[in-house]
Biopython code that builds the backbone (N, CA, C, O; Angstrom):
import numpy as np
from Bio.PDB.StructureBuilder import StructureBuilder

atoms = [
    (1, "MET", "N", (4.017, -34.328, -10.813)),
    (1, "MET", "CA", (3.892, -32.722, -10.874)),
    (1, "MET", "C", (2.927, -31.975, -10.357)),
    (1, "MET", "O", (2.988, -30.764, -10.572)),
    (2, "GLY", "N", (1.958, -32.445, -9.661)),
    (2, "GLY", "CA", (1.255, -31.661, -8.945)),
    (2, "GLY", "C", (1.876, -31.777, -7.827)),
    (2, "GLY", "O", (1.406, -30.903, -7.098)),
    (3, "SER", "N", (2.955, -32.568, -7.069)),
    (3, "SER", "CA", (3.602, -32.052, -6.151)),
    (3, "SER", "C", (4.665, -31.140, -5.939)),
    (3, "SER", "O", (5.217, -30.849, -4.878)),
    (4, "ILE", "N", (4.947, -30.592, -7.454)),
    (4, "ILE", "CA", (5.882, -29.524, -7.462)),
    (4, "ILE", "C", (5.101, -28.071, -7.907)),
    (4, "ILE", "O", (5.594, -26.993, -8.240)),
    (5, "ARG", "N", (4.025, -28.390, -7.805)),
    (5, "ARG", "CA", (3.291, -26.941, -7.661)),
    (5, "ARG", "C", (2.679, -26.698, -6.476)),
    (5, "ARG", "O", (2.549, -25.583, -5.971)),
    (6, "ALA", "N", (2.141, -28.169, -5.830)),
    (6, "ALA", "CA", (1.998, -27.892, -4.299)),
    (6, "ALA", "C", (3.403, -27.378, -3.646)),
    (6, "ALA", "O", (3.539, -26.323, -3.026)),
    (7, "ALA", "N", (3.868, -27.818, -3.769)),
    (7, "ALA", "CA", (5.915, -26.892, -2.801)),
    (7, "ALA", "C", (5.592, -25.581, -3.147)),
    (7, "ALA", "O", (5.673, -24.716, -2.275)),
    (8, "ARG", "N", (5.146, -25.218, -4.574)),
    (8, "ARG", "CA", (5.971, -24.078, -4.940)),
    (8, "ARG", "C", (4.846, -22.904, -4.160)),
    (8, "ARG", "O", (5.159, -21.719, -4.043)),
    (9, "VAL", "N", (3.682, -23.391, -3.730)),
    (9, "VAL", "CA", (2.545, -22.537, -3.413)),
    (9, "VAL", "C", (2.303, -22.755, -1.735)),
    (9, "VAL", "O", (1.462, -22.259, -0.986)),
    (10, "SER", "N", (3.326, -23.640, -1.500)),
    (10, "SER", "CA", (3.399, -23.507, -0.047)),
    (10, "SER", "C", (4.631, -22.284, 0.181)),
    (10, "SER", "O", (4.728, -21.557, 1.169)),
    (11, "GLU", "N", (5.339, -22.287, -0.775)),
    (11, "GLU", "CA", (7.070, -21.464, -0.586)),
    (11, "GLU", "C", (6.216, -20.419, -0.516)),
    (11, "GLU", "O", (6.446, -19.814, 0.532)),
    (12, "CYS", "N", (5.280, -19.884, -1.171)),
    (12, "CYS", "CA", (4.636, -18.733, -1.535)),
    (12, "CYS", "C", (4.237, -18.284, -0.400)),
    (12, "CYS", "O", (4.639, -17.321, 0.253)),
    (13, "GLN", "N", (3.182, -19.253, -0.139)),
    (13, "GLN", "CA", (2.487, -18.874, 1.483)),
    (13, "GLN", "C", (3.093, -18.425, 2.183)),
    (13, "GLN", "O", (2.834, -17.263, 2.498)),
    (14, "GLY", "N", (4.134, -19.063, 2.746)),
    (14, "GLY", "CA", (5.211, -19.042, 4.132)),
    (14, "GLY", "C", (6.496, -17.782, 3.318)),
    (14, "GLY", "O", (7.644, -18.084, 3.645)),
    (15, "SER", "N", (6.444, -16.917, 2.674)),
    (15, "SER", "CA", (7.433, -15.930, 2.161)),
    (15, "SER", "C", (6.467, -14.820, 2.352)),
    (15, "SER", "O", (5.269, -14.656, 2.122)),
    (16, "PRO", "N", (7.739, -13.898, 3.017)),
    (16, "PRO", "CA", (7.174, -12.419, 3.710)),
    (16, "PRO", "C", (7.101, -11.540, 2.382)),
    (16, "PRO", "O", (6.801, -10.357, 2.542)),
    (17, "GLU", "N", (7.381, -12.067, 0.881)),
    (17, "GLU", "CA", (7.273, -10.952, -0.221)),
    (17, "GLU", "C", (5.633, -11.223, -0.825)),
    (17, "GLU", "O", (4.916, -10.647, -1.642)),
    (18, "CYS", "N", (5.507, -12.323, -0.013)),
    (18, "CYS", "CA", (3.544, -12.959, -0.866)),
    (18, "CYS", "C", (2.541, -11.732, 0.257)),
    (18, "CYS", "O", (1.671, -10.932, -0.085)),
    (19, "GLY", "N", (3.177, -12.058, 1.809)),
    (19, "GLY", "CA", (2.607, -11.249, 2.842)),
    (19, "GLY", "C", (2.259, -9.907, 2.276)),
    (19, "GLY", "O", (1.148, -9.377, 2.245)),
    (20, "LEU", "N", (3.319, -9.485, 1.868)),
    (20, "LEU", "CA", (3.364, -7.855, 1.356)),
    (20, "LEU", "C", (2.299, -7.615, 0.290)),
    (20, "LEU", "O", (1.466, -6.713, 0.374)),
    (21, "VAL", "N", (2.380, -8.449, -0.679)),
    (21, "VAL", "CA", (1.981, -8.250, -2.379)),
    (21, "VAL", "C", (0.493, -8.068, -1.711)),
    (21, "VAL", "O", (-0.239, -7.080, -1.765)),
    (22, "CYS", "N", (0.286, -9.269, -1.095)),
    (22, "CYS", "CA", (-1.282, -9.316, -0.689)),
    (22, "CYS", "C", (-1.817, -8.252, 0.183)),
    (22, "CYS", "O", (-2.973, -7.836, 0.094)),
    (23, "ARG", "N", (-0.655, -7.683, 1.309)),
    (23, "ARG", "CA", (-1.653, -6.644, 1.964)),
    (23, "ARG", "C", (-1.261, -5.281, 1.333)),
    (23, "ARG", "O", (-1.809, -4.357, 1.934)),
    (24, "LYS", "N", (-0.433, -4.856, 0.244)),
    (24, "LYS", "CA", (-0.839, -3.791, -0.499)),
    (24, "LYS", "C", (-1.019, -3.380, -1.135)),
    (24, "LYS", "O", (-0.848, -2.185, -1.375)),
    (25, "GLY", "N", (-1.752, -4.707, -2.124)),
    (25, "GLY", "CA", (-3.106, -5.448, -2.807)),
    (25, "GLY", "C", (-4.161, -4.717, -1.575)),
    (25, "GLY", "O", (-4.515, -3.556, -1.780)),
    (26, "LEU", "N", (-4.468, -5.170, -0.767)),
    (26, "LEU", "CA", (-5.450, -4.924, -0.109)),
    (26, "LEU", "C", (-5.366, -3.590, 0.267)),
    (26, "LEU", "O", (-6.462, -3.111, 0.559)),
    (27, "ALA", "N", (-4.600, -2.980, 0.337)),
    (27, "ALA", "CA", (-4.524, -1.406, 0.942)),
    (27, "ALA", "C", (-4.985, -0.750, -0.245)),
    (27, "ALA", "O", (-5.619, 0.288, -0.055)),
    (28, "THR", "N", (-4.784, -1.173, -1.587)),
    (28, "THR", "CA", (-4.770, -0.288, -2.565)),
    (28, "THR", "C", (-6.708, -0.468, -3.107)),
    (28, "THR", "O", (-7.536, 0.315, -3.574)),
    (29, "VAL", "N", (-6.719, -2.088, -2.668)),
    (29, "VAL", "CA", (-8.442, -2.103, -3.426)),
    (29, "VAL", "C", (-9.197, -1.016, -1.899)),
    (29, "VAL", "O", (-10.141, -0.230, -1.970)),
    (30, "ALA", "N", (-8.253, -1.420, -0.502)),
    (30, "ALA", "CA", (-9.741, -1.017, 0.036)),
    (30, "ALA", "C", (-9.868, 0.848, 0.126)),
    (30, "ALA", "O", (-10.913, 1.330, 0.564)),
    (31, "LEU", "N", (-8.763, 1.729, -0.307)),
    (31, "LEU", "CA", (-8.721, 2.804, -0.514)),
    (31, "LEU", "C", (-9.240, 3.321, -1.872)),
    (31, "LEU", "O", (-9.640, 4.475, -2.022)),
    (32, "GLY", "N", (-9.196, 2.057, -3.209)),
    (32, "GLY", "CA", (-9.822, 2.679, -4.096)),
    (32, "GLY", "C", (-11.284, 2.730, -4.409)),
    (32, "GLY", "O", (-11.872, 3.430, -5.233)),
    (33, "LEU", "N", (-11.899, 1.526, -3.284)),
    (33, "LEU", "CA", (-13.157, 1.352, -2.841)),
    (33, "LEU", "C", (-13.734, 2.614, -2.069)),
    (33, "LEU", "O", (-14.647, 3.368, -2.405)),
    (34, "LEU", "N", (-13.187, 2.619, -1.297)),
    (34, "LEU", "CA", (-13.427, 3.789, -0.609)),
    (34, "LEU", "C", (-13.663, 5.295, -1.109)),
    (34, "LEU", "O", (-14.556, 6.061, -0.748)),
    (35, "ALA", "N", (-12.611, 5.528, -2.055)),
    (35, "ALA", "CA", (-12.453, 6.917, -3.013)),
    (35, "ALA", "C", (-13.888, 6.926, -4.127)),
    (35, "ALA", "O", (-14.605, 7.906, -4.332)),
    (36, "PHE", "N", (-14.014, 5.801, -4.631)),
    (36, "PHE", "CA", (-15.471, 5.132, -5.433)),
    (36, "PHE", "C", (-16.359, 5.672, -4.614)),
    (36, "PHE", "O", (-16.934, 6.717, -4.919)),
    (37, "GLN", "N", (-16.678, 4.775, -3.009)),
    (37, "GLN", "CA", (-17.403, 5.520, -2.803)),
    (37, "GLN", "C", (-17.804, 7.455, -1.859)),
    (37, "GLN", "O", (-18.636, 8.322, -1.595)),
    (38, "LEU", "N", (-16.778, 7.117, -1.792)),
    (38, "LEU", "CA", (-17.010, 9.230, -1.068)),
    (38, "LEU", "C", (-17.148, 9.986, -2.889)),
    (38, "LEU", "O", (-17.970, 10.892, -3.027)),
    (39, "ALA", "N", (-16.662, 9.724, -3.620)),
    (39, "ALA", "CA", (-16.712, 10.605, -5.232)),
    (39, "ALA", "C", (-18.100, 10.913, -5.151)),
    (39, "ALA", "O", (-18.432, 11.955, -4.587)),
    (40, "GLY", "N", (-19.148, 9.980, -5.746)),
    (40, "GLY", "CA", (-20.301, 10.437, -5.818)),
    (40, "GLY", "C", (-20.633, 10.295, -7.622)),
    (40, "GLY", "O", (-20.654, 9.188, -8.159)),
    (41, "ASN", "N", (-20.888, 11.654, -8.440)),
    (41, "ASN", "CA", (-21.009, 11.333, -9.283)),
    (41, "ASN", "C", (-19.342, 11.305, -10.511)),
    (41, "ASN", "O", (-19.206, 10.771, -11.612)),
    (42, "GLN", "N", (-18.247, 12.207, -9.586)),
    (42, "GLN", "CA", (-16.551, 11.788, -10.415)),
    (42, "GLN", "C", (-16.389, 10.643, -9.848)),
    (42, "GLN", "O", (-15.751, 10.789, -8.806)),
    (43, "GLU", "N", (-16.629, 9.729, -10.018)),
    (43, "GLU", "CA", (-15.514, 8.277, -9.341)),
    (43, "GLU", "C", (-14.685, 7.991, -10.750)),
    (43, "GLU", "O", (-13.775, 7.182, -10.575)),
    (44, "GLY", "N", (-14.781, 8.384, -11.836)),
    (44, "GLY", "CA", (-13.932, 7.831, -12.153)),
    (44, "GLY", "C", (-12.596, 9.328, -12.869)),
    (44, "GLY", "O", (-11.865, 9.266, -13.857)),
    (45, "ALA", "N", (-12.730, 10.196, -12.108)),
    (45, "ALA", "CA", (-11.669, 11.346, -12.074)),
    (45, "ALA", "C", (-11.123, 10.299, -10.573)),
    (45, "ALA", "O", (-10.061, 9.719, -10.346)),
    (46, "VAL", "N", (-12.036, 10.385, -10.008)),
    (46, "VAL", "CA", (-11.073, 10.539, -8.159)),
    (46, "VAL", "C", (-10.264, 9.166, -8.206)),
    (46, "VAL", "O", (-9.246, 9.120, -7.517)),
    (47, "LEU", "N", (-10.704, 7.759, -9.139)),
    (47, "LEU", "CA", (-9.882, 6.928, -9.424)),
    (47, "LEU", "C", (-8.901, 6.684, -10.065)),
    (47, "LEU", "O", (-8.123, 5.731, -10.034)),
    (48, "GLY", "N", (-8.959, 7.849, -10.842)),
    (48, "GLY", "CA", (-7.496, 7.831, -11.840)),
    (48, "GLY", "C", (-6.881, 9.285, -10.888)),
    (48, "GLY", "O", (-5.806, 9.448, -10.311)),
    (49, "THR", "N", (-7.343, 9.634, -10.945)),
    (49, "THR", "CA", (-6.676, 10.739, -9.795)),
    (49, "THR", "C", (-5.622, 9.915, -8.703)),
    (49, "THR", "O", (-4.424, 9.978, -8.427)),
    (50, "ALA", "N", (-6.857, 9.073, -8.237)),
    (50, "ALA", "CA", (-5.741, 8.262, -6.924)),
    (50, "ALA", "C", (-4.684, 7.331, -7.378)),
    (50, "ALA", "O", (-3.545, 7.316, -6.909)),
    (51, "LEU", "N", (-5.016, 6.739, -8.093)),
    (51, "LEU", "CA", (-3.677, 6.125, -9.257)),
    (51, "LEU", "C", (-2.273, 6.743, -9.913)),
    (51, "LEU", "O", (-1.184, 6.257, -10.219)),
    (52, "ALA", "N", (-2.913, 8.159, -9.972)),
    (52, "ALA", "CA", (-2.408, 8.354, -10.547)),
    (52, "ALA", "C", (-1.103, 9.030, -9.275)),
    (52, "ALA", "O", (0.055, 8.611, -9.288)),
    (53, "ILE", "N", (-1.554, 10.010, -8.352)),
    (53, "ILE", "CA", (-0.905, 10.197, -6.739)),
    (53, "ILE", "C", (-0.236, 8.441, -6.444)),
    (53, "ILE", "O", (0.968, 8.256, -6.270)),
    (54, "LYS", "N", (-1.056, 7.527, -6.438)),
    (54, "LYS", "CA", (-0.315, 5.729, -6.639)),
    (54, "LYS", "C", (1.262, 5.703, -6.735)),
    (54, "LYS", "O", (2.257, 5.369, -6.091)),
    (55, "MET", "N", (0.777, 6.407, -8.249)),
    (55, "MET", "CA", (2.655, 6.359, -9.674)),
    (55, "MET", "C", (3.213, 7.320, -8.986)),
    (55, "MET", "O", (4.036, 7.106, -8.096)),
    (56, "VAL", "N", (2.708, 8.775, -9.433)),
    (56, "VAL", "CA", (3.715, 9.696, -8.628)),
    (56, "VAL", "C", (4.811, 9.301, -7.359)),
    (56, "VAL", "O", (6.024, 9.503, -7.310)),
    (57, "ALA", "N", (3.861, 8.635, -6.316)),
    (57, "ALA", "CA", (4.389, 8.285, -4.806)),
    (57, "ALA", "C", (5.275, 7.212, -5.737)),
    (57, "ALA", "O", (6.249, 7.931, -5.963)),
    (58, "TYR", "N", (5.493, 6.245, -6.261)),
    (58, "TYR", "CA", (5.967, 5.172, -6.544)),
    (58, "TYR", "C", (7.631, 5.425, -6.860)),
    (58, "TYR", "O", (8.584, 4.802, -6.392)),
    (59, "VAL", "N", (7.628, 6.837, -8.054)),
    (59, "VAL", "CA", (8.758, 7.079, -8.422)),
    (59, "VAL", "C", (9.039, 8.059, -7.752)),
    (59, "VAL", "O", (10.257, 8.155, -7.599)),
    (60, "GLY", "N", (8.387, 8.947, -7.212)),
    (60, "GLY", "CA", (9.322, 9.975, -6.346)),
    (60, "GLY", "C", (9.657, 9.446, -4.974)),
    (60, "GLY", "O", (10.764, 9.812, -4.579)),
    (61, "VAL", "N", (9.204, 8.934, -4.426)),
    (61, "VAL", "CA", (9.593, 8.544, -3.064)),
    (61, "VAL", "C", (10.254, 7.144, -3.021)),
    (61, "VAL", "O", (10.428, 6.793, -1.854)),
    (62, "ALA", "N", (10.723, 6.134, -4.036)),
    (62, "ALA", "CA", (11.274, 4.822, -3.944)),
    (62, "ALA", "C", (12.998, 5.434, -4.134)),
    (62, "ALA", "O", (13.951, 4.662, -4.022)),
    (63, "PRO", "N", (13.117, 6.466, -4.341)),
    (63, "PRO", "CA", (14.989, 6.461, -5.076)),
    (63, "PRO", "C", (15.118, 6.945, -3.400)),
    (63, "PRO", "O", (15.782, 6.302, -2.587)),
    (64, "VAL", "N", (14.197, 8.455, -2.995)),
    (64, "VAL", "CA", (14.799, 8.830, -2.559)),
    (64, "VAL", "C", (14.332, 7.985, -0.580)),
    (64, "VAL", "O", (14.526, 8.539, 0.502)),
    (65, "ALA", "N", (14.067, 7.374, -0.689)),
    (65, "ALA", "CA", (13.703, 6.603, 0.606)),
    (65, "ALA", "C", (14.830, 5.521, 0.125)),
    (65, "ALA", "O", (15.375, 5.258, 1.197)),
    (66, "SER", "N", (15.693, 4.505, -1.184)),
    (66, "SER", "CA", (16.135, 3.808, -1.324)),
    (66, "SER", "C", (17.587, 4.670, -0.455)),
    (66, "SER", "O", (18.342, 4.110, 0.339)),
    (67, "ALA", "N", (17.649, 5.831, -0.801)),
    (67, "ALA", "CA", (18.883, 5.967, -0.152)),
    (67, "ALA", "C", (18.914, 6.765, 1.058)),
    (67, "ALA", "O", (19.625, 7.748, 1.270)),
    (68, "PHE", "N", (18.037, 6.215, 1.848)),
    (68, "PHE", "CA", (18.297, 6.564, 3.078)),
    (68, "PHE", "C", (18.077, 5.198, 4.346)),
    (68, "PHE", "O", (18.220, 5.205, 5.568)),
    (69, "THR", "N", (17.711, 4.218, 3.467)),
    (69, "THR", "CA", (18.037, 3.008, 3.993)),
    (69, "THR", "C", (18.665, 2.428, 4.973)),
    (69, "THR", "O", (18.292, 2.197, 6.123)),
    (70, "HIS", "N", (19.523, 2.236, 4.504)),
    (70, "HIS", "CA", (21.144, 1.995, 4.971)),
    (70, "HIS", "C", (21.631, 3.317, 6.250)),
    (70, "HIS", "O", (22.771, 3.652, 6.574)),
    (71, "LEU", "N", (20.425, 3.794, 6.711)),
    (71, "LEU", "CA", (21.349, 4.786, 7.720)),
    (71, "LEU", "C", (20.554, 4.237, 8.604)),
    (71, "LEU", "O", (20.732, 4.893, 9.631)),
    (72, "LEU", "N", (19.635, 3.262, 8.845)),
    (72, "LEU", "CA", (18.784, 3.074, 9.861)),
    (72, "LEU", "C", (19.159, 1.253, 10.665)),
    (72, "LEU", "O", (20.024, 0.451, 10.312)),
    (73, "PRO", "N", (18.744, 1.201, 11.119)),
    (73, "PRO", "CA", (19.184, -0.971, 11.622)),
    (73, "PRO", "C", (17.655, -0.993, 10.765)),
    (73, "PRO", "O", (16.755, -0.156, 10.696)),
    (74, "ARG", "N", (17.791, -2.098, 10.274)),
    (74, "ARG", "CA", (17.103, -2.741, 9.500)),
    (74, "ARG", "C", (15.433, -3.456, 9.802)),
    (74, "ARG", "O", (14.444, -3.455, 9.070)),
    (75, "ARG", "N", (15.613, -3.961, 11.017)),
    (75, "ARG", "CA", (14.397, -4.805, 12.049)),
    (75, "ARG", "C", (14.153, -2.860, 12.814)),
    (75, "ARG", "O", (13.605, -2.983, 13.909)),
    (76, "THR", "N", (14.312, -1.941, 12.618)),
    (76, "THR", "CA", (13.364, -0.823, 13.447)),
    (76, "THR", "C", (12.969, -0.329, 11.714)),
    (76, "THR", "O", (11.768, -0.102, 11.568)),
    (77, "LEU", "N", (13.385, -0.242, 11.098)),
    (77, "LEU", "CA", (12.786, 0.048, 9.430)),
    (77, "LEU", "C", (11.433, -0.328, 9.583)),
    (77, "LEU", "O", (10.355, 0.262, 9.527)),
    (78, "LEU", "N", (11.881, -1.709, 9.834)),
    (78, "LEU", "CA", (10.469, -2.761, 9.116)),
    (78, "LEU", "C", (9.655, -2.792, 9.799)),
    (78, "LEU", "O", (8.587, -3.127, 9.286)),
    (79, "VAL", "N", (9.637, -2.464, 11.391)),
    (79, "VAL", "CA", (8.700, -2.706, 12.849)),
    (79, "VAL", "C", (7.942, -1.165, 12.264)),
    (79, "VAL", "O", (6.723, -1.118, 12.094)),
    (80, "SER", "N", (8.630, -0.242, 12.060)),
    (80, "SER", "CA", (8.469, 1.539, 12.322)),
    (80, "SER", "C", (7.541, 1.244, 10.906)),
    (80, "SER", "O", (6.596, 0.685, 11.463)),
    (81, "LEU", "N", (7.210, 1.243, 9.596)),
    (81, "LEU", "CA", (7.017, 0.849, 8.995)),
    (81, "LEU", "C", (5.535, 0.084, 8.356)),
    (81, "LEU", "O", (4.849, 0.520, 7.431)),
    (82, "ASP", "N", (5.311, -1.111, 9.120)),
    (82, "ASP", "CA", (4.649, -1.786, 9.509)),
    (82, "ASP", "C", (3.287, -1.251, 10.676)),
    (82, "ASP", "O", (2.154, -1.664, 10.926)),
    (83, "VAL", "N", (4.062, -0.251, 11.110)),
    (83, "VAL", "CA", (3.384, 0.693, 12.536)),
    (83, "VAL", "C", (2.348, 1.320, 11.489)),
    (83, "VAL", "O", (1.167, 1.020, 11.315)),
    (84, "VAL", "N", (3.095, 2.229, 10.875)),
    (84, "VAL", "CA", (2.785, 3.109, 10.113)),
    (84, "VAL", "C", (1.264, 2.527, 8.752)),
    (84, "VAL", "O", (0.374, 3.283, 8.364)),
    (85, "ARG", "N", (1.463, 0.836, 8.270)),
    (85, "ARG", "CA", (0.763, 0.694, 7.340)),
    (85, "ARG", "C", (-0.572, 0.610, 8.899)),
    (85, "ARG", "O", (-1.405, 1.512, 8.806)),
    (86, "VAL", "N", (-0.728, -0.129, 9.897)),
    (86, "VAL", "CA", (-1.727, -0.151, 10.391)),
    (86, "VAL", "C", (-2.369, 0.917, 10.989)),
    (86, "VAL", "O", (-3.599, 0.891, 11.035)),
    (87, "VAL", "N", (-1.668, 1.996, 11.529)),
    (87, "VAL", "CA", (-2.188, 3.210, 11.474)),
    (87, "VAL", "C", (-3.505, 3.807, 10.245)),
    (87, "VAL", "O", (-4.707, 4.046, 10.363)),
    (88, "ILE", "N", (-2.449, 3.878, 9.005)),
    (88, "ILE", "CA", (-3.248, 4.038, 7.624)),
    (88, "ILE", "C", (-5.106, 3.078, 7.746)),
    (88, "ILE", "O", (-6.213, 3.553, 7.490)),
    (89, "ALA", "N", (-4.625, 1.222, 8.375)),
    (89, "ALA", "CA", (-5.660, 0.839, 8.494)),
    (89, "ALA", "C", (-6.424, 1.707, 9.550)),
    (89, "ALA", "O", (-7.548, 1.881, 9.080)),
    (90, "LEU", "N", (-6.337, 2.238, 10.586)),
    (90, "LEU", "CA", (-7.392, 2.081, 11.178)),
    (90, "LEU", "C", (-8.152, 3.427, 10.759)),
    (90, "LEU", "O", (-9.336, 3.695, 10.959)),
    (91, "LEU", "N", (-7.222, 4.169, 10.158)),
    (91, "LEU", "CA", (-7.793, 5.853, 10.052)),
    (91, "LEU", "C", (-9.195, 5.392, 8.777)),
    (91, "LEU", "O", (-10.233, 5.987, 8.485)),
    (92, "LEU", "N", (-8.534, 3.956, 8.225)),
    (92, "LEU", "CA", (-9.851, 4.229, 6.737)),
    (92, "LEU", "C", (-11.359, 4.566, 7.641)),
    (92, "LEU", "O", (-11.533, 5.767, 7.434)),
    (93, "PRO", "N", (-12.106, 4.243, 8.220)),
    (93, "PRO", "CA", (-13.345, 4.019, 9.123)),
    (93, "PRO", "C", (-13.319, 6.162, 9.435)),
    (93, "PRO", "O", (-14.220, 6.765, 10.018)),
    (94, "PHE", "N", (-12.756, 6.452, 9.172)),
    (94, "PHE", "CA", (-12.832, 8.299, 9.754)),
    (94, "PHE", "C", (-12.623, 8.643, 8.306)),
    (94, "PHE", "O", (-13.633, 8.850, 7.634)),
    (95, "VAL", "N", (-11.751, 8.707, 7.890)),
    (95, "VAL", "CA", (-12.104, 9.412, 6.172)),
    (95, "VAL", "C", (-13.504, 9.336, 5.607)),
    (95, "VAL", "O", (-14.242, 8.430, 5.220)),
    (96, "THR", "N", (-13.589, 10.960, 5.741)),
    (96, "THR", "CA", (-14.896, 11.392, 5.166)),
    (96, "THR", "C", (-14.865, 12.086, 4.142)),
    (96, "THR", "O", (-15.967, 12.548, 3.847)),
    (97, "GLN", "N", (-13.340, 12.575, 2.902)),
    (97, "GLN", "CA", (-13.075, 13.504, 2.096)),
    (97, "GLN", "C", (-12.153, 12.501, 1.516)),
    (97, "GLN", "O", (-11.600, 11.474, 1.908)),
    (98, "VAL", "N", (-12.213, 13.335, 0.221)),
    (98, "VAL", "CA", (-11.731, 12.359, -1.221)),
    (98, "VAL", "C", (-10.303, 13.053, -0.460)),
    (98, "VAL", "O", (-9.495, 12.202, -0.086)),
    (99, "TRP", "N", (-10.022, 14.118, -0.268)),
    (99, "TRP", "CA", (-9.004, 14.586, -0.181)),
    (99, "TRP", "C", (-7.790, 13.764, 1.045)),
    (99, "TRP", "O", (-6.613, 14.104, 1.167)),
    (100, "GLN", "N", (-8.447, 12.703, 1.795)),
    (100, "GLN", "CA", (-7.693, 12.258, 2.596)),
    (100, "GLN", "C", (-7.326, 11.050, 2.139)),
    (100, "GLN", "O", (-6.216, 10.576, 2.380)),
    (101, "VAL", "N", (-8.382, 10.352, 1.326)),
    (101, "VAL", "CA", (-7.721, 9.280, 0.621)),
    (101, "VAL", "C", (-6.567, 8.803, -0.043)),
    (101, "VAL", "O", (-6.001, 7.714, -0.134)),
    (102, "TYR", "N", (-6.294, 10.547, -0.709)),
    (102, "TYR", "CA", (-5.169, 11.017, -1.504)),
    (102, "TYR", "C", (-4.262, 10.867, -0.671)),
    (102, "TYR", "O", (-3.190, 10.545, -1.185)),
    (103, "LEU", "N", (-4.260, 11.006, 0.773)),
    (103, "LEU", "CA", (-2.985, 11.370, 1.313)),
    (103, "LEU", "C", (-2.312, 10.125, 1.844)),
    (103, "LEU", "O", (-1.134, 9.793, 1.973)),
    (104, "LEU", "N", (-3.736, 9.423, 2.167)),
    (104, "LEU", "CA", (-4.051, 7.911, 2.542)),
    (104, "LEU", "C", (-2.946, 6.964, 1.988)),
    (104, "LEU", "O", (-2.056, 6.221, 2.401)),
    (105, "ILE", "N", (-3.753, 7.605, 0.284)),
    (105, "ILE", "CA", (-2.659, 6.481, -1.079)),
    (105, "ILE", "C", (-1.341, 6.930, -1.324)),
    (105, "ILE", "O", (-0.712, 5.960, -1.747)),
    (106, "PHE", "N", (-0.466, 8.146, -1.250)),
    (106, "PHE", "CA", (0.087, 8.689, -0.707)),
    (106, "PHE", "C", (1.321, 8.031, -0.062)),
    (106, "PHE", "O", (2.391, 7.550, -0.434)),
    (107, "VAL", "N", (0.475, 8.299, 1.383)),
    (107, "VAL", "CA", (1.347, 7.536, 2.596)),
    (107, "VAL", "C", (1.599, 6.134, 2.718)),
    (107, "VAL", "O", (2.746, 5.710, 2.857)),
    (108, "CYS", "N", (0.615, 5.405, 2.675)),
    (108, "CYS", "CA", (0.832, 4.052, 2.070)),
    (108, "CYS", "C", (1.496, 3.405, 0.978)),
    (108, "CYS", "O", (1.723, 2.197, 1.052)),
    (109, "VAL", "N", (1.802, 4.011, 0.063)),
    (109, "VAL", "CA", (2.081, 3.825, -1.061)),
    (109, "VAL", "C", (4.453, 4.191, -0.487)),
    (109, "VAL", "O", (5.509, 3.577, -0.637)),
    (110, "GLY", "N", (4.029, 5.407, 0.078)),
    (110, "GLY", "CA", (5.490, 5.803, 0.374)),
    (110, "GLY", "C", (6.301, 4.883, 1.453)),
    (110, "GLY", "O", (7.495, 4.593, 1.387)),
    (111, "VAL", "N", (5.385, 4.500, 2.448)),
    (111, "VAL", "CA", (5.725, 3.394, 3.556)),
    (111, "VAL", "C", (6.150, 2.158, 2.777)),
    (111, "VAL", "O", (6.807, 1.204, 3.191)),
    (112, "GLY", "N", (5.650, 2.363, 1.583)),
    (112, "GLY", "CA", (5.297, 0.070, 0.972)),
    (112, "GLY", "C", (7.030, -0.317, 0.604)),
    (112, "GLY", "O", (7.344, -1.447, 0.230)),
]
sb = StructureBuilder()
sb.init_structure("model")
sb.init_model(0)
sb.init_chain("A")
sb.init_seg("    ")
for serial, (resi, resn, name, xyz) in enumerate(atoms, 1):
    if name == "N":
        sb.init_residue(resn, " ", resi, " ")
    sb.init_atom(name, np.array(xyz, "f"), 0.0, 1.0, " ", f" {name:<3s}", serial, name[0])
structure = sb.get_structure()
């Protein structure tokens, strides 16, 4: 029984989906913590707004993106989306306003 679990864990660690979930989760946590740090006394409202923006982006961007993904080469599209994620991660230290966090959350979810 232990070997079956070990095999499943190693399969997950090697799959691209597992890495994507970990990266998206880390980006969400990092942006949420940054919003919390910048918010001052309004942290509840800021985090609520950030998570609402995240859900709106999921619902609004996903149908449009899925309609256009077949028009581009798959490899080029995936590499471009990864580059955008890296740029978002590099911009995190320079964020000083809450609206910038909101923008990064929307873009991060949009390319996710």
